[in-house]
N, C-alpha and C positions, 0 to 999 in steps of 0.2 A: 214335599210330596208332589206338588204341582210340577216342579221342574223335572222330576223323575218321569212322571207321566208324559210330559211334553217330549222328553228325550226318547222315550219308548215309541211314541207316535212317529217322531221324525226318523228314527233309526230303523224301525222294524215294520210298523203298520203301513206307513206311506209307501215304502217300496213294494211291499206285498200287494197292497191295493192296486197300485199302478201296474204291476206285472199281471195280476189276475184280470183287471179291467182291460188291459191291452190285449191279452191273449183272447179274451171273449170277443172283443170287437174285431180282432183280426180274423178269428174263425167265422164270425157272422159275415164279414166282408168277403172272405174267400168263397164262402158258400154263394153269396150274391153274385160275385164275379163269375163263378162257375155257371150259374143259371143264365146270366147274361150271355155268355159264350155258347151255351148249349141250346138255348131256346131259339125259336124261329121268329123273325121280325114280321110284323103285320101293322096295318093301319086300323085304328079303331075310332069309333065315334062315341063321344060321351053322351049317354042317354039320360043320365040323372046325376045330380049332385045333391045329396042330403046334408043339411046342416043341422047340428044340434049344439046347444050351449048349456052351460051351467055356471053358476056364480061361485067363485072360490072365495070363501069367507076369510081365509088366512091372508091372501094377497089382495083381497078386495077388488078382484077383477073378474070379468066375464071371460071364460075360456070357450073356444069354439072347436068343434070336431066336425070333420067332413068325411063323407063316404062317397066315392066316385064309382059309378057303374058305367060300363062300356059295352058296345056291341061290335063284333067283328066277324069276318067270314074266313073260314078255312076249308078249302076244297069244296066250295059250294054250300057248306053248312054254316048257319049263323049261330054264333055263341053270344051269350050275355054273361058278364062276370063282373065282380067287384075288383077294382084296380088295387086297392090297398094303400094308396098314397094320394095326396092332394098337393096341387101346386097352384099358386095364384094365377088366375086366368083360365082355370078349368071351368068351362061353362057348358051347359047342355048344347049339343050340336057341334061342338068343336072336335076336329079330327086330331088325334094324337098318335104317336108311335108307341107300340107295345111290343113285348115279346111273349110268346106262349110256348108251353111245353108241348112238343109234338105228340107225346104219348097221352096227354091230358090237356086239350086246349082250354079248358076252364081255369087252368093254373097259369096265371099271367103275372107279368111284372112290367113296370115302366121301362122303356128303352133308354131312359135318362142315365147317362153314365156317371154324372156327378153323384146322384143319390146312391148308386151302386158302389162307387169307390169311396164314399165318405167313411163308412165303418173301417175300411182298410187304413185310411189316413189317420183316423182317430186312434186305431189300435197301434199303429207304428209310433205315433207321437207318445202315447202312454207307455209303450215298452221302452222307448228311449229315456223317458223321464224315470221310469222304474229302474232301469240299468244304471242311470246316473246316481239314483239314491242308493243302490246296492254298492256301487263303487265308493260312494261317500261313507257308507257305513263301515265297509272293510277298512278304508283309510283311517277312520275314527278309531277302530279297534286296534289297528297297528300302532297308531300314535299313543293310545292309552296304554298299550302293553310295554312301551318304551319308558314309561314313567314309573 
């Protein structure tokens, strides 16, 4: 029974998981890239970095979460917003590059291209792995039908 379950996972579930995972990450990445291209660049100053932590009893480690708040000016009006991501070196008073939605300046993202393109890269890799698994499954079925 274990061998049959293992084959089902290898032949059907793994390819499906990789394909779905890849499509989801690719769509998220495409959305992020679209925002990066459509939003307007600005300089922002970090006004606050909140740190919270909790102890993970399963892994026996302390996990940290950071919330970054920035201030920036658009057409003479000052905005305060949460950035939604943290990078090492983000400290109060540091100037960073952001992009904001011209129709809603409180909607901001980091201008970092690496974090924007990372979901696209992960999605493409997962899709390639999924396609490889699908091809392997098809070849397995062709080989089995000849016996």
